N, C-alpha and C positions, 0 to 999 in steps of 0.2 A: 504493500500500500504506500509506504513512504517513497519507494522508487517511482511509483506511478504519479504520486503527488509532485515529486521533484521534476519529473518529465513534463507534467502539465504546467508547472510554474515556468520552466524554461521556455516552453512554447509561447506563453503569454507575455513573458518579460523580454523575449528576444526582439531586437529591432534590426532593420536592414542596416547593412554596413554604411557608415557615414551619417547615421542619425543617432540622436541621443535624447534622453529625457532631461529637461531642465528642472533641477530640484533646488529647494532652499538650502543655503542662502544665495547660491549663484544666480538663480532665476530672478531673485529680487534685485541683486546687484546689476544684472543686465537691464532690467526695466528702469532702474534709476539712471543708468547711463544714457538710455534712450531719451528719458525726460530731460536730462542735462544737455544733451546734444541739441535737442529740438528747441529748448529755451534759448540756447546761444544762436541758433539759426533764425528763430523768430525775432529775436531782439534786433537783428539787422534788416528787418523788413521782408524776410522771405515768408511766403504764404504756404502753409502746409496743405498738401494734397495727398489723396489716398487712392491710387488706382487699384484695380482688382488683381488678385493673384494669378488668374487665368485670363488669357485673351485669345482671339483668333490668331493662328500662327503667322499669317501674312502681316499682321499689324506689328508683331514683334521682330520681324525680319527686315524692317525698313532701315536703310542707312547703316548706322553702327551696329544694329541688331544682328546683322549677318555674321559678325565675329562671334556671336554667342550661339549660333545655330546648333552646334553639336552638343551644347550643354543643356539644351531644353528638353524636358519631358513633354511628350505629345499625348493627346487624347482626343477622342472623337466626340463632338457635340451631338447628343442623340436627337436634338430638336431639328438642327439645320443640316446635319451630316457634314458639317465643315470641320476641318482639323483645327484643334486648339492647342495651345502650348502654355506651360507653366513658366512664369518669368524666371530667368536666370540672372537678370540684372535690371534694376529699376530705372537706371539712366535712360534706357530705351523708351520706357513708358513716359518719362518726363518729356522726351522729344515728341512723342505722339500727342501728348496733351498740348504742348506748345504749338504744334502745327495744325491742330484741329479744334478742340473745344476752346482753347485759349488763343486762337490765332488772331483775334481782334483785340486782345487785351493790350494795354499800353506797354511799350518797350522802354527800357529793358524789363523783362519778365523775371521775377524772382520766385523760385519754387523750392520748397523744402519737403522732404519725404523720409519715411522710415517704414520698413516692413520686411517680412521674410522672403528670401529668394531660395530657389531650389535648383540644384544642378545634377546632371546625370552621373557625373563622376567627381570625386574629390581629387585633390592634388597632394603632392608630398608636403607642401607648406600648409595646405588647408584640407585635411582629410574629410572634414565634415561636409555634407552635401546640402544641408539646410542651415541657414544662418541669417541673422538680421543685418540689413544694409541700411545705412542712413546717410543723407547727403543733401546738397543744394545744387541748383542749376540756375545760372544767370543767362538768360536767352535774349538775343537781339542787340548786343553791343559788341562792336569790334575794337573798342578802346583797350589800351593796355591796363587801364584802371580796373577793368573787369577781372583780369587775371589776379591783379593785386588784391581786390576785394575778396575773391573766393579763397585765395591762399590765406589771407588774414583771418577770415571767418573760420576756416578749417583749423588754423593754429589756435585761435581763441577757444574753439569748442573742445579741442583736445586738452588744452591746459585746464579748462574748467572741469574736465572729467578727471583730473588728477595726474595727467601725464606731465613729466618734467623732462627738460633737456631735449626739446623738439628740434629737429633739423629738417630742412627742405632740400630735396634734390630736384633740380630742374632738368628737363629733357627737351629735345627738339626732334621728335620722331621723323618729320619729313626731310630733315637736313641731309642725311646720307643719300637718300634717293635723288635729291636735287643735285648733289655733287656728282653722283654717278651720271646723271643726265648731262651735266656740263662737260664732263670728261669722256662722254660717249662710251661708257661702259655698259654692256648689255649681256644678255644670256647668262651662261654659267659664270663668267667673270664677275658680273654684277652681283649674282647670288653669293658667290664666294666672298666678295668684298664685304657685303652686308653681314654675312655670317661671322666673318673674322672680326669686324668692328663690334658686333654684338657680344662676341665671346672675349673681347679684349686680347685678341691673338695677333700680334704684330707680324708673326711669321706667315700668317694666312694672307697677308697683303702682297706676298711675292707674285701673285697672279696679275697685279696691276703693272702696266708698262712703266719702265724706269722714269720716264718723263713726268708721270703723274703720281708716282707712289709716295713721294715726299709729303704731299699735301694731306693724304690720308693718314700717314704715320703721325703727322703733327696733330691732326684731328683726334687721333686716338690718345695722344699724350695730354690732351686738354682736360680729360676727366679729373675732377678734383675740386679744391676750393674755388669759389666763384671768381675771386680776383685773378687768380692764375689762369683759370679757364677762359675768362673773357679776354685776357691779354693775348693768349695763344690764338683764339678764334679771330680776334681783330687783325692779327698779323697775317692771317690767311688771305685777307683782302678778297673775300668772296664777292661775286657779282650777282646781279639779278635777284631772284627770290631767295636764294641761300644767303646772300649778303643782307637783305632786309630782315630775314629771320634772325640772323646773328645780332644785328643791331637792336632788334626788338628784345632779344634775350638779355643783352647787356643793359638796356634801359630798365627792364623789369628787375634785374639783379640789384641795381642801385636803388630802386624804389622799395624793394623788400628790405634791404639793409637799413634804409631810413625809417621805415614804418615798424619793422620788427627787429630791432637791434640785438635782441637776446637770442635770436634764432640762428643756428648754424646753417650756412647756405653753401651748397655744392652744385656742380653742373656736370652732367654726363651727356655730351652731345651725340654719343653713339648708341645710347639705350633706346630700344624701340619695342621690346617685348612687353605686351600688355598695353601699348600705346598705339597699336596699329591704326586705329580709326581717328587718332588725333591729327588735326590739320595745322597745328601750331605748337606753342609751348605747352608741355605737360609737366606734371610735378608729382613727386611721391613724398610722403611724410614719414619720418622715422623718429625714434627717441632712444635715449640711453637705456631705458628700462625695457625696451622691446627687442625681440630677436629679429623680426623682419619688419616690413613696412606696415604702417598703421592705416594708411589710406592713400588714395591717389586721385588725380584729376587732370584737367587741362582743357584746351580749346578743341572744339569739333564743330561739325555742321549739322543743323537740323533740316531735314528734307520735308518740304510741304507737298501736299497732294497735287498742287498745280505745277510742280517741278522746280520752283525756286527754293533757294536755301538761305538760311540765316545763321550767323555765327552764335555760338554758345560756349560758355565755360562752366565747368562743374567740378564737384569734388564728392567722393563717397568714402565712407569708412565701414569696415565690417566689424561687428561687435565681438566676434570670437577673437580677433586679433587684439582688440582693445582690452578685453578682459585678461588676456594672457600678460599684458604689460602692466597690470595693476596688482596690488597686493590681494591675496586671496580674501574672499568675503568671509565675514564673521557673522554668526547667528545673532540676531537682535535679541535684546532682553525681553522676556515675556513675564507678565505678572499674573499669577494664579489667584482667581477670586473664588474662595470656597463656596460651596452650595449654600444658598440663603443670603449671599451678599446683596445689598440693596442695589437696584439698577441705577439709581442716582449716583451712588458711589462709583460704580464702574464708569459711568459717563464722565464724571468729574476727573477720574484718573486718565481716561483716554484723551480728554481735552488737555491734560498736562503732558501728553506725549507717550504715555504708556501703551503697550500692546497687552491687552487683557485676554486671559483664557478663563472662561466661566466654568466652574464645576457644575455638572449637570445632576449630580446625586450626592447625598450625604455619605461621607466616608469616615472611618474611625480615626485616621491620621491624615489630616489635610496637607501637612508638610511632605509626607511620603508621596501623596498623590501629586503634589506640585513637581517633585523630582521625577516621578514616573512620566509626567507629561513634558519633561524637559524645560520647565519654567525656571527662570533665574531668581524670581522673587515671589513672595506670597503676601496677601493682605491678611494680617492677623491683628485682632484687637484694634481695628481701624488704623493700623500702621503698616507701611510697606517694609517688609523685611527680606533680606537675602536668604535663600535656602541652601 
């Protein structure tokens, strides 16, 4: 019988790989972090929106959504027989709202969001497949101040959550492709160059003709502190779109240094993984207390149904990464109210901030009952006492 009971328990308790139950006190800590992040977003004039967990597949595959296609769960709508998908990233939904329901709203449009996302596979850095995403999107502004505002809001929100030692790493995902175009690198050579720069492999640049190799080698050496990186990038004297992008990056670096003097700023001009749909400057946020990145964002294009596009800048953070960077949650104090305690007394204690646990039946030893229920305090003789 015990073996059968154990087998039944295992069947009921077992969850699919990459999913977990959120229990106290971690679940409460996660909810508090969401509230704190949203308070920071809303304080800067971002309006909270809440799109559905499931949409028609083609709505989620517009523009940047194509990069998430393999991460989406699909299901059939029994009413319309159309294929639906579970969102794998909420940024895509913000773009949909901006281009449809909110297309006529004044620009720049400021949106804030939070919710669960679901992915078909976990990764080595994020093995969980369901997690909470929170972020902001600023739609309809091409100004450099848009990037500055989003980065400043992101840093402020993380600091308010208890993160210390925040650093920002700026990227320019389109830069390498622009330089390959300028130097007429195509086919396998182009792919090899982009892979070598992404992997920080200077030896992989041997495929570049001698006349052009030096500029790519200097580009690779630019990764590091912002001052050094901007100096190296400026010395490349890039023309056209690449030159304008580098100039924009340099100006943004100066603006961040002035507005966020306590933030460490680095630049990686060769980083593109995860920034594939970015059309300009991207960024990732790190902290001394975190093992990996805490969040990322950057500039991209919102596609409208009539074919025109508008620029947007956003940032998102995943709560599982944020939780790992913070001290472990501790269980809150609970106050046991023995059976027969007046309801007015309980109300008064809750108004003072106590979490009360009401005894539902008389017991011989109220203190033992408080301990059994894992309460830290008990109300005895109209006084709050530790147990």
